[in-house]
C-alpha positions in Angstrom: 14.0 -56.8 131.5 15.6 -57.7 134.9 17.0 -61.0 133.5 18.5 -59.1 130.5 20.3 -56.6 132.8 21.7 -59.4 135.0 23.0 -61.3 131.9 24.6 -58.1 130.5 26.2 -57.4 133.9 27.6 -60.9 134.1 28.9 -60.7 130.6 30.7 -57.4 131.4 32.1 -58.9 134.5 33.4 -62.1 132.8 34.8 -60.2 129.9 36.7 -57.8 132.3 38.0 -60.7 134.3 39.3 -62.5 131.3 40.9 -59.3 129.9 42.6 -58.6 133.3 44.0 -62.1 133.6 45.3 -62.2 130.1 46.9 -58.8 130.4 48.7 -59.7 133.6 50.0 -63.0 132.2 51.4 -61.4 129.1 53.1 -58.6 131.1 54.8 -61.0 133.5 55.8 -63.7 131.0 58.0 -61.3 129.0 60.7 -61.4 131.6 61.0 -65.2 131.9 63.2 -67.4 129.7 64.2 -71.1 129.6 67.8 -72.3 129.9 69.5 -75.7 129.9 72.6 -76.4 132.0 74.7 -79.2 133.4 75.5 -79.9 137.0 79.2 -79.3 137.5 79.6 -79.3 141.3 77.8 -80.4 144.5 78.6 -79.0 147.9 76.8 -81.1 150.5 78.1 -79.1 153.4 75.9 -76.1 152.4 73.5 -78.1 150.1 74.5 -76.1 147.1 74.3 -77.2 143.4 76.4 -75.4 140.8 75.4 -75.7 137.2 77.0 -74.3 134.0 75.1 -73.2 131.0 76.3 -73.6 127.4 77.7 -70.1 127.4 80.0 -70.9 130.4 78.0 -69.0 133.0 77.6 -70.7 136.4 74.5 -70.6 138.4 73.7 -72.0 141.9 70.7 -73.2 143.7 70.1 -75.2 146.9 69.0 -78.7 147.6 71.5 -81.1 146.1 69.7 -84.3 147.4 69.0 -86.0 144.1 71.4 -84.3 141.8 74.6 -85.9 140.4 77.5 -84.3 138.5 76.6 -84.5 134.8 72.8 -84.2 135.2 71.1 -82.0 132.7 69.0 -79.2 134.3 66.0 -77.4 132.8 65.8 -73.9 134.3 63.3 -71.1 134.1 65.1 -67.8 134.6 63.8 -64.3 135.3 65.7 -61.4 133.8 64.9 -58.9 136.6 63.8 -56.5 133.9 67.4 -55.6 133.0 69.4 -56.2 129.8 72.4 -57.8 131.7 72.4 -61.5 132.4 74.5 -61.1 135.6 71.5 -60.2 137.8 69.1 -62.8 136.4 67.7 -65.2 139.0 66.6 -68.8 138.9 62.8 -69.1 139.1 62.5 -72.9 138.9 64.6 -75.9 138.3 63.6 -79.3 136.9 65.6 -82.4 136.2 66.3 -82.6 132.4 68.3 -85.8 131.8 71.3 -87.7 132.9 74.5 -88.2 131.0 75.7 -91.7 130.2 79.4 -91.9 130.6 81.5 -94.7 129.3 83.8 -96.5 131.6 87.2 -97.7 130.2 
């Protein structure tokens, strides 16, 4: 009888834990979205990288160590729970690809 109660208590605990984790993940993931952009400017004096998405919006982040103009950037954005894009923030940035340019 005692073993049965312990097993039931553990099952309830594990089920509650899984439900709580799943609910939290779903609630927070609704406000994130992916975006691709291209590096258009580097300011080494303040270590600022400026990228432009395919809609023409410009976004900035710091640490221009390994970036070059023309690099493709994969960005995870957060919408700040608002319908406007102007207050969205960059959550993470990853190198996407480089652009091969042809020399004359």
